[in-house]
C-alpha positions as CSV (number, residue, x, y, z in Angstrom):
1,M,20.0,5.2,-22.5
2,S,22.8,6.8,-20.4
3,D,21.1,10.1,-19.4
4,Y,18.9,8.8,-16.6
5,K,18.1,12.3,-15.5
6,S,16.1,12.8,-18.7
7,L,13.7,10.0,-17.7
8,K,10.4,11.1,-16.2
9,V,10.3,8.0,-14.1
10,W,13.7,8.9,-12.6
11,E,12.5,12.4,-11.8
12,K,9.4,11.1,-10.1
13,A,11.3,8.5,-8.2
14,H,13.8,11.1,-7.0
15,Q,11.1,13.4,-5.9
16,L,9.4,10.5,-4.1
17,T,12.7,9.8,-2.3
18,L,13.0,13.5,-1.2
19,N,9.5,13.4,0.2
20,I,10.2,10.1,2.0
21,Y,13.1,11.7,3.8
22,Q,11.0,14.6,4.8
23,V,8.1,12.4,6.0
24,T,10.3,10.0,8.0
25,S,12.0,12.8,9.8
26,N,9.1,12.8,12.2
27,F,9.2,9.1,12.9
28,P,10.0,7.9,16.5
29,K,13.7,8.1,17.3
30,E,13.7,4.4,18.4
31,E,12.8,3.5,14.8
32,L,15.9,5.3,13.3
33,Y,17.7,2.0,12.7
34,G,14.6,0.0,12.1
35,L,11.6,1.0,9.9
36,T,12.9,4.5,9.2
37,S,16.1,3.1,7.8
38,Q,14.3,0.4,5.8
39,I,11.9,3.0,4.2
40,K,14.7,5.4,3.3
41,R,16.8,2.5,1.8
42,A,13.9,1.2,-0.3
43,A,13.0,4.7,-1.5
44,A,16.6,5.6,-2.5
45,S,16.9,2.2,-4.2
46,V,14.3,3.1,-6.8
47,P,16.0,6.1,-8.5
48,A,19.4,4.5,-7.9
49,N,18.6,1.4,-9.8
50,I,17.1,3.4,-12.6
51,A,20.3,5.4,-12.8
52,E,22.5,2.3,-12.6
53,G,20.5,0.4,-15.3
54,S,20.7,3.4,-17.6
55,G,24.5,3.3,-17.4
56,R,24.8,-0.3,-18.3
57,G,24.6,0.2,-22.0
58,S,22.0,-2.4,-23.1
59,N,18.2,-2.6,-22.9
60,A,18.5,-6.0,-21.3
61,E,20.5,-4.6,-18.4
62,L,18.2,-1.6,-18.1
63,I,15.2,-3.8,-17.9
64,R,16.8,-5.9,-15.2
65,F,17.6,-2.8,-13.1
66,L,14.1,-1.4,-13.7
67,R,12.6,-4.6,-12.4
68,I,14.8,-4.2,-9.3
69,A,13.6,-0.6,-8.9
70,L,10.0,-1.9,-9.2
71,G,10.6,-4.4,-6.5
72,S,12.0,-1.7,-4.2
73,A,8.9,0.4,-5.0
74,Y,6.7,-2.5,-3.8
75,E,8.8,-2.9,-0.7
76,L,8.5,0.8,0.0
77,E,4.7,0.6,-0.5
78,Y,4.5,-2.0,2.2
79,H,6.8,-0.3,4.7
80,L,4.7,2.9,4.4
81,L,1.5,0.9,5.0
82,L,3.1,-0.5,8.1
83,A,4.2,3.0,9.2
84,S,0.7,4.2,8.7
85,D,-0.8,1.3,10.6
86,L,1.7,2.1,13.5
87,T,0.5,5.7,13.3
88,F,4.1,7.0,12.5
89,I,2.7,8.8,9.5
90,G,-0.5,10.9,9.2
91,E,-3.2,10.0,6.7
92,V,-2.6,13.0,4.5
93,D,1.1,12.4,4.2
94,Y,0.6,8.7,3.8
95,Q,-1.9,9.2,0.9
96,H,0.3,11.7,-0.8
97,V,3.4,9.5,-0.7
98,N,1.4,6.3,-1.5
99,D,0.0,8.0,-4.6
100,Q,3.5,8.9,-5.7
101,I,4.6,5.3,-5.2
102,I,1.7,4.0,-7.3
103,E,2.6,6.5,-10.1
104,V,6.2,5.4,-10.1
105,K,5.2,1.7,-10.2
106,K,3.0,2.3,-13.2
107,M,5.7,4.3,-15.0
108,L,8.3,1.6,-14.3
109,T,5.9,-1.1,-15.5
110,G,5.1,0.9,-18.7
111,L,8.8,1.5,-19.4
112,I,9.7,-2.2,-18.9
113,Q,6.9,-3.3,-21.2
114,Y,8.0,-0.7,-23.8
115,L,11.6,-1.8,-23.7
116,E,10.6,-5.5,-23.8
117,T,8.6,-5.0,-27.0
118,R,11.6,-3.2,-28.6
119,R,13.8,-6.2,-27.8
120,S,11.6,-8.7,-29.6
């Protein structure tokens, strides 16, 4: 599965990352190397790991990288909750981005399960 751009989950994760960059642009400047950096890194890690796994040439490797992407999505979910609790992000933006994270997590989980059943 070498064409990662054809995967819906990659498209959704890429769009999520773009939205994260937009939302975090309003975070306090003193958080630039703290929470803002962590959020951006976790967000970019999701589509990056999907892309890397797609280029590995085997379903086993793809599954491994999809699991890493899923872990990054969970990390991102927490960091955004923290940003919301610290009032760095408004409720509407938080809800929108959180909904995107949940959708990506579900898609990753479904793809992993699908690929695992094809391995057996």
